[in-house]
Structures are given as C-alpha cells and as structure tokens.
C-alpha positions as CSV (number, residue, x, y, z in Angstrom):
1,M,12.6,5.1,-2.4
2,T,11.4,3.7,-5.7
3,N,8.3,4.9,-7.5
4,R,5.8,2.3,-8.4
5,V,2.2,2.2,-9.7
6,V,-0.3,0.9,-7.1
7,I,-3.2,-1.2,-8.2
8,L,-5.6,-1.7,-5.3
9,A,-8.1,-3.9,-7.3
10,E,-8.4,-5.4,-10.7
11,E,-11.6,-6.5,-12.4
12,G,-12.2,-10.2,-11.9
13,G,-9.3,-10.6,-9.5
14,A,-8.7,-10.5,-5.8
15,G,-8.1,-7.1,-4.3
16,V,-9.2,-4.5,-2.0
17,I,-11.8,-1.9,-3.0
18,P,-11.0,1.7,-2.3
19,G,-13.7,3.8,-0.7
20,R,-13.7,7.4,0.4
21,G,-10.5,9.2,-0.3
22,R,-9.0,12.7,0.3
23,F,-5.9,14.5,-0.9
24,H,-3.6,16.2,1.6
25,V,-0.8,18.7,0.8
26,T,2.2,19.4,3.0
27,P,4.0,22.8,3.3
28,D,6.9,21.5,1.1
29,G,4.4,20.6,-1.8
30,R,4.2,16.8,-1.3
31,L,0.9,15.3,-2.1
32,F,-0.7,12.4,-0.2
33,A,-3.9,10.4,-0.7
34,F,-5.7,9.1,2.4
35,C,-8.4,6.4,1.8
36,F,-10.4,3.6,3.3
37,V,-10.1,0.2,1.6
38,H,-12.1,-3.0,2.1
39,G,-12.4,-6.4,0.6
40,K,-9.9,-9.3,0.5
41,D,-6.2,-9.4,0.0
42,A,-4.4,-11.8,-2.3
43,A,-4.5,-14.6,0.3
44,G,-8.2,-14.2,0.8
45,N,-8.0,-12.4,4.1
46,A,-10.6,-9.7,4.9
47,V,-9.3,-6.2,4.7
48,S,-10.8,-3.1,6.3
49,E,-8.4,-0.3,6.9
50,N,-7.3,3.2,6.1
51,R,-4.2,3.7,4.0
52,L,-1.9,6.7,3.3
53,M,0.0,7.0,0.0
54,E,2.4,9.6,-1.1
55,L,1.8,10.4,-4.7
56,G,4.5,11.2,-7.2
57,P,4.6,12.2,-10.9
58,E,3.1,10.1,-13.7
59,E,0.5,8.2,-11.6
60,T,3.1,6.7,-9.3
61,C,3.0,6.1,-5.6
62,R,6.2,6.5,-3.5
63,Q,5.0,4.7,-0.5
64,E,1.7,3.1,0.6
65,V,1.2,2.4,4.3
66,P,-1.7,1.1,6.4
67,V,-2.7,3.6,9.1
68,P,-2.9,1.6,12.3
69,L,-6.2,3.0,13.7
70,K,-7.9,0.8,16.3
71,H,-11.2,1.4,14.4
72,P,-10.7,2.5,10.7
73,F,-12.7,5.4,9.4
74,P,-14.8,4.5,6.3
75,E,-16.5,7.9,6.5
76,Y,-14.6,11.0,7.5
77,F,-13.7,14.7,6.9
78,T,-10.2,16.1,6.7
79,A,-8.8,19.6,7.0
80,T,-7.7,20.5,3.5
81,V,-6.4,23.4,1.6
82,R,-9.5,23.4,-0.6
83,A,-11.5,24.0,2.6
84,G,-9.3,26.9,3.7
85,S,-6.8,25.0,5.9
86,P,-3.1,25.7,5.4
87,P,-0.8,22.9,4.1
88,S,0.3,20.8,7.0
89,T,2.4,17.8,8.1
90,I,-0.5,16.8,10.3
91,L,-3.6,15.1,8.8
92,D,-6.6,16.0,11.0
93,M,-9.7,13.7,10.6
94,L,-13.2,13.7,12.0
95,G,-15.5,10.8,11.3
96,M,-17.4,7.7,12.2
97,P,-15.1,4.7,12.8
98,T,-16.1,1.1,12.2
99,G,-17.7,-0.7,15.1
100,A,-18.3,2.4,17.1
101,G,-22.0,2.9,16.4
102,S,-23.0,6.5,16.0
103,T,-19.8,7.8,17.8
104,V,-17.9,10.6,16.0
105,S,-14.2,10.4,16.6
106,Y,-11.1,12.5,15.9
107,A,-7.7,11.3,14.7
108,R,-4.5,13.2,14.2
109,I,-1.9,11.6,12.0
110,R,1.7,13.0,11.7
111,L,3.1,12.5,8.2
112,W,6.6,11.4,7.6
C-alpha cells in the first residue's frame, strides 16, 4: 500500500467539499478519519457520500474508500475514545441520513 496525500477540494477547482468528520482509533493504534463529502467530482457528477480514510504519518492517507451506505450520514455521532469508548475495529454511528426526514439511524462499519 502506498502513502499519498489526499486533496478533496482545491480553491477554484472541481472537487468535493468535506463536511462533518470524526477520528477513530483501532486497538492496534491505527488512525482513521470518517467524513461526509458533497459537491462535484472531476467529471462534474454530483457527490454525496461518506468516506473512510486510514491516516498515516506526515499528512498522508493510506487508503480512501467510499462507505456504501444506502443513505449517507451528513450528521452523526460516533463512539470514540475521547468519549470513553475503547479503541475498536468497529465504527458505530448514530445519525440522520440523507433523504430520511427526521429518522435517526444506526450504522455499524467493520474496519479492515
């Protein structure tokens, strides 16, 4: 796996705009960032999705993957070590997905 710097958006250019994000730590000390992004991709297609990125040293990202939720979560809470949860290979989320009105949903994502 190759480290690379990830640029989600650049001023004056096409790109997606990152929204709410949260860090997640695994028991083996790996650090992930989970976020919601929206906007347009390089081809001009609309983007509205959650993404998960494993972060490495020196502002690099080891892997960035879209999380295939039927309805992305632009607003959510996660169980984090800062809130007293132990490090985990599971990312638990509670939030309001797009297109679901005032419904509150739960998602559980197993990290690789």
